[in-house]
N, C-alpha and C positions, 0 to 999 in steps of 0.2 A: 349117840356120841356127839358131843358139841365141838364145833369149829373153834379154834383158838384165834383170838384177835391179836395181831402183831402191833405193838405199841412202840413208838419211838421213844427211846429213853430221853429223859430230861436233859441229860448231859449232852446228848447229840444235838438237840435243838438249840442249846446254848451256843454250841460251837458254830452252828450255821448262822445264827444272828450276829455273832462276832465277825465272821468273814464278810457278811453282807455289809456290815458297818465299815469295814476296812476298804472296800472297793469304792472309788470316787464316783460321784454321780455324773452322768453324761450330760453336757449342756445342750440347750435347745439351739439349733442352727437357723440364723435369719437369712433367707434367700437374697434379699436386697443387699445385705451387707457383703455377701459373697460376690455378687455382680460388681459392686463398687470396687472391691479389692482387685478383681480380675482386670477391670478397665484401667485402674491405676497402674497395675503391673505392666500391661501392654503399652501404655503411654510412656512409661519410664524406659522400657526396652527400645522402643522406636527412637526416642530422643538420644539414647546412648549410641545406637547404630548410626544415626546422622552425624553425631559428633566424631565418631571414629572415621566415617567416610570423608568428612571435611578435612580431618587431620591428615589422612592418607593422600588426599588430592594435592598434586604439585602446585606450588604458588606461581601464578602467572607473573612473568617478569615484564614490566612495562618498558618497551623499547622507545627511547625518545625519538621523535620525528627529526629527520635531518633538516638542518637549516637550509632553506632554499635560497640560493644566491642567484639573483636574476642575471641572465647572460646578457652582456652588453655587446651589441653588434656595432661596429664602427664602420660607417660609410665614408669613403673618401669623397670629399667635396669636389665635384667635377670642375675642372678648369675650362671655362668656355673662352676660347680666344676672342678677343675684341675685334669685331669686324671694322676694318678701316673703310669708312664711307668714300664712295667715289664722288669727288667734288668737281662739279663743272664750273669753271671760272667764267662768268659772263663778261662780256666786253666792258671795258672801263667806263664808268658813268661819270659824266662831267656835270657839275652843279650849274644850274641856270640862274639867272638873276632873280627869278621869282621864287626861289627856294626849292624848285623842282630839280630833276636831273634828266639828262639826255644821254642816250647810248652812243658811244663813239663808234662810228662806222669805219670799216677798213679803207685803206687808200684805193685798192683795186678790188672790185667785185662786180658780179653781174647776176642777172636772173633771166629765166625764160618764161615768156607768157604767150598766150594765144597759140598753143601748139595744135597743129593739124597734120595728119588725121587724129581723131580722138583715139585714145588707147583701146586696143583690141577691136579695131574696125576690121570687118571681114573683106577679103579680096580673093579673087580667083588667081591661080598661078599665071604670071605674066601680065596681070592688069597694070595699067599705068595710072599714076596719081601724083599729086603735088604734096611736098612736105613743106610746111611753113613754120618758122620759128621767129619770134620777135625777141631780140636781145635788148635788155635794159641795163644801162650802166648804173649800178647801185653803190658804187664806191664814191670816194670824195675827190678823186683825181681823174683827169681825162684818160680815156683809152686811146693810145696813139693810133695813128692811121696805119693800116696794114696789119693790125692784130689778127692772127689766124684763128679761124674756126674750122677744125679739121676732124676727119673720121678717126675714131678711136678703136671701137670693138663692135662685134656683132655682125648680123647679116648685112652685107653691103647691098644697098638697094638703089644707089645713085651712081650716075656716070662720073661725078667729080668727087674728089676726096678732101677738098678744103675750099674755104671762102675767106677773103680778107675783109675786115671791117674798116669803115671810114673812121676818122677821129670822132670820138663820142665824149661829150661832156657829162658830168654827173647828172643822171636823170634822163639822158637821151635814150631813144629807142631806134632799133634798126631791124627791119624784117628781112629774113633770108628765105628765099623760095627755091626749092630744089625739085628737079624732075626725078621721079622715082618709078621703079618697076617692081611689082611683087615677085618674090622668089618662086621658083618652079616647084619646090617641095612644100607639101602641106605642113601645117603646124604653126606654132607661135614663133614670130620673128621680131627681134629687137635690134635696132641699129643705134649706136651711141657715138656722138661727136663730143669734142671738148673745145672750150675757148682757151686760147693760149694763156699759159700761166695757171691752168687748172682752176679758172675762176668760176665756171659753171659748165653744165653738161646737157646740151640739147640731145633729145633722143626721139625715135619713132618706134611704136610697138603695134604690130598688126597680127592678124590671124589669116592664114592662107588655107582655103578649102576649095575643092573642085565642085 
């Protein structure tokens, strides 16, 4: 018995070819082109996101800097009182014939020279010694006879309290000699006398030690 061979009818084959012709052919895909498209798409997406972020960000408001006004400090000018100088008026000068000048001397005046003992000479309590003063008339007029030289203040070291001067012309000198006794107490002792009219002041200054 022979096997029968199945044949495709001609009509069926025609239909198959028609259907195949109707299906579009699938294009060939280039990998490089696909990579370029992906990169372009990513770049566009990132740019769009940055634009949206910048638009959503609040705009910074510039605050103007305040105008700095320098502070002016006013200092009161101190008022310094003007010091009035102490003026010592010298004796009146009298012009001389040679164009110079001479000092006018007072009418009555005196000076003390050659005083003994020397200042701060040491003595023991009760020691005896001499006090010597030379009076000089430095005025322009005579000192009258009987002008007193008398004790004024301080440690009394003499037995007398006054002496009278003789008449003394200008420039004259007169020496007074007094007997004195050192005080009993230790320490510095000063005895002052005065020429009548407070013209000058003779004095003695000693130190007493045991």
